[in-house]
C-alpha atoms as a printed R data frame, in Angstrom:
   type eleno elety resid chain resno       x      y       z
1  ATOM     1    CA   UNK     A     1 119.604 70.822  98.479
2  ATOM     2    CA   UNK     A     2 116.230 71.940  97.160
3  ATOM     3    CA   UNK     A     3 113.317 73.107  99.320
4  ATOM     4    CA   UNK     A     4 109.719 74.092  98.644
5  ATOM     5    CA   UNK     A     5 108.291 76.995 100.640
6  ATOM     6    CA   UNK     A     6 104.717 78.148 100.931
7  ATOM     7    CA   UNK     A     7 104.201 81.689 102.197
8  ATOM     8    CA   UNK     A     8 101.133 83.739 102.957
9  ATOM     9    CA   UNK     A     9 101.883 87.444 102.702
10 ATOM    10    CA   UNK     A    10 100.087 90.706 103.329
11 ATOM    11    CA   UNK     A    11  99.192 92.420 100.081
12 ATOM    12    CA   UNK     A    12 101.666 95.305 100.075
13 ATOM    13    CA   UNK     A    13 103.621 96.700  97.107
14 ATOM    14    CA   UNK     A    14 107.022 96.057  98.706
15 ATOM    15    CA   UNK     A    15 106.443 92.639 100.289
16 ATOM    16    CA   UNK     A    16 107.846 90.553  97.417
17 ATOM    17    CA   UNK     A    17 110.983 92.694  97.309
18 ATOM    18    CA   UNK     A    18 111.535 92.179 101.057
19 ATOM    19    CA   UNK     A    19 111.099 88.406 100.798
20 ATOM    20    CA   UNK     A    20 113.489 88.114  97.850
21 ATOM    21    CA   UNK     A    21 116.064 90.292  99.619
22 ATOM    22    CA   UNK     A    22 116.036 87.955 102.642
23 ATOM    23    CA   UNK     A    23 116.339 84.904 100.357
24 ATOM    24    CA   UNK     A    24 119.372 86.406  98.629
25 ATOM    25    CA   UNK     A    25 121.061 87.614 101.842
26 ATOM    26    CA   UNK     A    26 120.709 84.157 103.415
27 ATOM    27    CA   UNK     A    27 122.484 82.522 100.478
28 ATOM    28    CA   UNK     A    28 119.550 80.797  98.792
29 ATOM    29    CA   UNK     A    29 118.797 80.755  95.067
30 ATOM    30    CA   UNK     A    30 115.206 80.934  93.779
31 ATOM    31    CA   UNK     A    31 114.542 78.139  91.281
32 ATOM    32    CA   UNK     A    32 110.805 78.576  90.763
33 ATOM    33    CA   UNK     A    33 108.225 81.019  92.068
34 ATOM    34    CA   UNK     A    34 104.436 81.227  91.742
35 ATOM    35    CA   UNK     A    35 102.417 84.068  93.237
36 ATOM    36    CA   UNK     A    36  98.628 84.376  93.417
37 ATOM    37    CA   UNK     A    37  96.290 86.870  94.998
38 ATOM    38    CA   UNK     A    38  94.396 84.994  97.712
39 ATOM    39    CA   UNK     A    39  91.807 87.638  98.523
40 ATOM    40    CA   UNK     A    40  91.801 91.401  99.009
41 ATOM    41    CA   UNK     A    41  94.274 91.210 101.899
42 ATOM    42    CA   UNK     A    42  96.555 88.266 101.150
43 ATOM    43    CA   UNK     A    43  99.001 86.829  98.655
44 ATOM    44    CA   UNK     A    44 100.089 83.200  98.351
45 ATOM    45    CA   UNK     A    45 103.667 82.632  97.281
46 ATOM    46    CA   UNK     A    46 104.994 79.172  96.410
47 ATOM    47    CA   UNK     A    47 108.739 79.164  96.029
48 ATOM    48    CA   UNK     A    48 111.375 76.524  95.302
49 ATOM    49    CA   UNK     A    49 114.790 77.485  96.653
50 ATOM    50    CA   UNK     A    50 118.192 75.823  96.527
51 ATOM    51    CA   UNK     A    51 121.174 76.002  98.849
52 ATOM    52    CA   UNK     A    52 123.630 73.908 100.837
53 ATOM    53    CA   UNK     A    53 122.629 75.880 103.928
54 ATOM    54    CA   UNK     A    54 119.973 74.750 106.438
55 ATOM    55    CA   UNK     A    55 116.459 75.893 105.511
56 ATOM    56    CA   UNK     A    56 115.874 77.106 109.081
57 ATOM    57    CA   UNK     A    57 118.320 79.957 108.418
58 ATOM    58    CA   UNK     A    58 115.871 81.254 105.838
59 ATOM    59    CA   UNK     A    59 112.520 80.437 107.451
60 ATOM    60    CA   UNK     A    60 113.473 82.011 110.787
61 ATOM    61    CA   UNK     A    61 114.278 85.283 109.026
62 ATOM    62    CA   UNK     A    62 111.156 85.199 106.849
63 ATOM    63    CA   UNK     A    63 108.981 84.681 109.957
64 ATOM    64    CA   UNK     A    64 110.414 87.901 111.386
65 ATOM    65    CA   UNK     A    65 109.135 90.010 108.478
66 ATOM    66    CA   UNK     A    66 105.954 91.798 109.544
67 ATOM    67    CA   UNK     A    67 104.277 91.268 106.145
68 ATOM    68    CA   UNK     A    68 104.757 87.472 106.311
69 ATOM    69    CA   UNK     A    69 101.637 85.916 107.812
70 ATOM    70    CA   UNK     A    70 102.676 82.262 107.442
71 ATOM    71    CA   UNK     A    71 105.789 80.423 106.259
72 ATOM    72    CA   UNK     A    72 105.896 76.637 105.761
73 ATOM    73    CA   UNK     A    73 108.422 74.196 104.336
74 ATOM    74    CA   UNK     A    74 107.122 71.230 102.342
75 ATOM    75    CA   UNK     A    75 109.123 68.042 102.015
């Protein structure tokens, strides 16, 4: 199953690495990723992921990261 995620992240050097580590550890595969600087403090990350697992397994863990400001799933 394929899912589209939209994340708002704090602009930190290690934030992308943390997000991708959680995606990998939860058993999801990144299909497409687009990252843009939102302003001086934020980063917008649009990501398409694929897995047979429930998307809530991933979003619950991403919400726990302190650098993740917002995490949404788009149908």
